[in-house]
C-alpha positions in Angstrom: -8.5 3.6 -2.5 -7.8 0.7 -4.8 -10.3 -0.2 -7.4 -12.3 -3.2 -6.8 -10.2 -6.3 -7.6 -10.5 -10.0 -7.3 -8.3 -10.7 -4.3 -5.9 -13.6 -4.0 -8.1 -14.9 -1.1 -11.1 -15.3 -3.5 -9.0 -16.8 -6.2 -7.3 -19.3 -3.8 -10.7 -20.4 -2.5 -11.5 -21.7 -6.0 -10.1 -25.2 -6.1 -10.2 -25.2 -9.9 -7.4 -22.6 -10.2 -4.0 -24.4 -10.6 -1.4 -23.6 -8.0 0.9 -22.3 -10.7 -1.8 -19.6 -11.5 -2.1 -18.7 -7.8 1.6 -18.2 -7.5 1.6 -16.2 -10.7 -1.0 -13.9 -9.2 0.8 -13.7 -5.9 4.1 -12.7 -7.6 2.2 -10.0 -9.5 0.8 -8.6 -6.2 4.2 -8.8 -4.5 5.8 -7.0 -7.4 3.3 -4.2 -7.0 3.9 -4.1 -3.2 7.7 -3.8 -3.7 7.2 -1.1 -6.5 5.1 1.0 -4.1 7.7 0.8 -1.3 10.4 1.8 -3.8 8.4 4.7 -5.1 7.7 5.8 -1.5 11.3 5.7 -0.6 12.3 7.9 -3.5 9.5 10.3 -2.6 10.7 10.6 0.9 14.3 11.0 -0.1 13.4 14.2 -2.0 13.1 16.1 1.3 15.2 13.9 3.6 17.5 15.8 6.1 21.2 15.3 5.3 21.9 14.4 8.9 19.4 11.5 8.5 21.9 9.6 6.3 24.4 9.7 9.1 22.2 8.8 12.1 19.6 6.5 10.5 19.7 3.0 12.2 21.5 0.2 10.4 19.4 -2.4 8.5 20.4 -5.0 11.2 18.1 -2.9 13.6 15.0 -3.8 11.5 12.6 -5.9 13.6 12.6 -8.7 11.0 16.4 -9.0 10.8 16.5 -12.0 13.2 14.7 -14.2 10.6 17.2 -16.3 8.7 16.4 -15.9 5.0 18.2 -16.2 1.6 19.8 -12.9 0.8 18.5 -12.7 -2.8 16.7 -14.6 -5.6 19.9 -16.4 -6.6 20.4 -17.8 -3.1 16.8 -18.8 -2.8 17.0 -20.7 -6.1 19.9 -22.7 -4.8 18.0 -23.6 -1.6 14.7 -24.4 -3.4 16.1 -26.2 -6.4 15.0 -29.9 -6.4 15.0 -32.4 -9.3 11.9 -32.3 -11.4 9.2 -34.7 -10.0 6.1 -35.9 -11.7 3.9 -35.6 -8.6 3.2 -31.9 -8.1 2.9 -32.0 -4.3 6.4 -33.5 -4.0 7.8 -30.3 -5.7 7.0 -28.4 -2.5 9.1 -30.4 -0.1 11.5 -27.4 0.2 9.4 -24.7 -1.4 7.0 -25.0 1.5 9.8 -23.6 3.8 10.2 -20.6 1.4 6.5 -19.9 1.5 6.7 -20.0 5.3 9.4 -17.3 5.2 7.2 -15.1 3.0 4.2 -15.5 5.2 6.3 -14.8 8.3 7.5 -11.5 6.8 4.0 -10.4 5.8 2.7 -11.2 9.2 5.5 -9.3 10.9 4.5 -6.1 9.0 0.9 -6.0 10.0 1.4 -3.7 13.0 4.4 -1.6 11.6 2.3 -0.8 8.5 -0.4 0.6 10.8 2.3 2.7 12.5 3.5 4.0 9.0 -0.1 4.8 8.1 -0.8 6.6 11.3 2.5 8.5 11.1 2.0 9.4 7.5 -1.2 11.3 8.4 0.9 14.1 10.0 4.3 13.5 8.4 6.2 16.9 7.9 6.8 16.3 4.2 5.6 18.2 1.1 4.3 15.0 -0.4 2.5 13.9 2.8 -0.8 13.3 1.1 0.7 11.1 -1.6 2.8 9.2 0.9 -0.3 8.6 3.0 -2.2 7.2 0.1 0.6 4.9 -1.0 0.9 3.5 2.5 -2.8 2.8 2.4 -2.3 0.9 -0.9 0.6 -1.0 0.6 -1.6 -2.1 3.5 -4.4 -3.3 1.2 -1.9 -5.2 -1.1 -0.2 -6.7 1.9 -3.4 -8.0 3.4 -4.7 -9.3 0.1 -1.5 -11.1 -0.5 -1.4 -12.5 3.0 -5.0 -13.8 2.7 -4.2 -15.6 -0.5 -1.0 -17.1 0.7 -2.8 -18.4 3.9 -5.0 -20.4 1.6 -2.2 -21.4 -0.7 -0.2 -22.7 2.3 -2.9 -25.3 3.0 -2.1 -26.8 -0.4 1.6 -27.1 0.4 1.8 -29.0 3.7 2.5 -28.3 7.4 5.9 -26.6 6.7 4.2 -23.9 4.6 1.7 -23.2 7.4 4.4 -22.5 10.0 4.9 -18.8 10.8 7.8 -17.4 12.8 6.8 -14.7 15.3 8.6 -11.4 14.8 7.2 -8.8 17.1 7.5 -5.1 16.5 8.4 -3.5 19.8 9.1 0.2 18.9 5.5 1.3 19.6 3.5 3.9 17.7 5.5 7.0 18.4 8.1 7.8 15.6 9.3 11.0 17.3 8.3 14.5 18.4 10.4 16.8 16.2 10.4 17.1 12.4 13.8 15.5 11.9 13.1 12.5 14.3 9.8 11.9 12.5 11.4 11.9 9.1 14.3 9.7 10.1 12.3 7.1 11.9 9.7 7.0 9.2 12.4 6.6 6.6 14.0 3.8 8.6 10.8 1.9 9.1 9.9 2.3 5.4 13.4 1.2 4.3 13.0 -2.0 6.4 9.7 -2.7 4.7 11.2 -2.1 1.3 14.0 -4.6 2.0 11.5 -7.2 3.2 9.1 -6.5 0.3 12.0 -7.2 -2.1 12.6 -10.6 -0.3 8.9 -11.4 -0.5 8.8 -10.6 -4.2 12.0 -12.5 -5.0 10.9 -15.6 -3.0 7.5 -15.7 -4.6 9.0 -15.4 -8.1 11.3 -18.4 -7.2 8.2 -20.4 -6.1 6.4 -19.5 -9.3 9.5 -20.5 -11.3 9.8 -23.9 -9.5 6.1 -24.6 -9.7 6.3 -24.1 -13.5 9.3 -26.5 -13.5 11.4 -23.9 -15.2 15.2 -24.4 -15.2 16.9 -22.1 -12.6 18.8 -20.2 -15.2 15.4 -19.2 -16.7 14.1 -17.7 -13.5 
């Protein structure tokens, strides 16, 4: 269980906190989220069946792959770069779309993270307990981040409040035998790791733009 923290939701509710500070806190939370998913993937890899590397589904099979997003931070910077403007709200004419992508990805992972948590309970892996605890942490960080960004989006106009619906249709069963469970769990986790990297990168771009930093400094 995570120690008691001041969540982004509580911080965002305080109108005295500048948007730049909210984005800074959001990028810190997203960084933790991505770090957790990376650590989990390495932990799972330590006892991953060799055949899994051959038959694991391609990234294009991830349920969020239909969402058109920048591939990385550099591409996001090109999309979001606008000339410096004195009026702060004008800065978010394009950034609002980037925040919409982040919120869409977070929303799309609410149900799959439950599947990962439930499956981790009985995962046939030596580090099962550690994996389960980290999944729980990811759920808490994801919810906290999502709550904060919901409030932040209200400060950035209608475009930021738009969410693309990306349903997860694979159900709760990740397989019956040991190899199927490990492969399907690994695949779902790798999809989350990919998306958590996008979420982290996009929020760092938003933080950079809000601070009016030059793209080369981001």
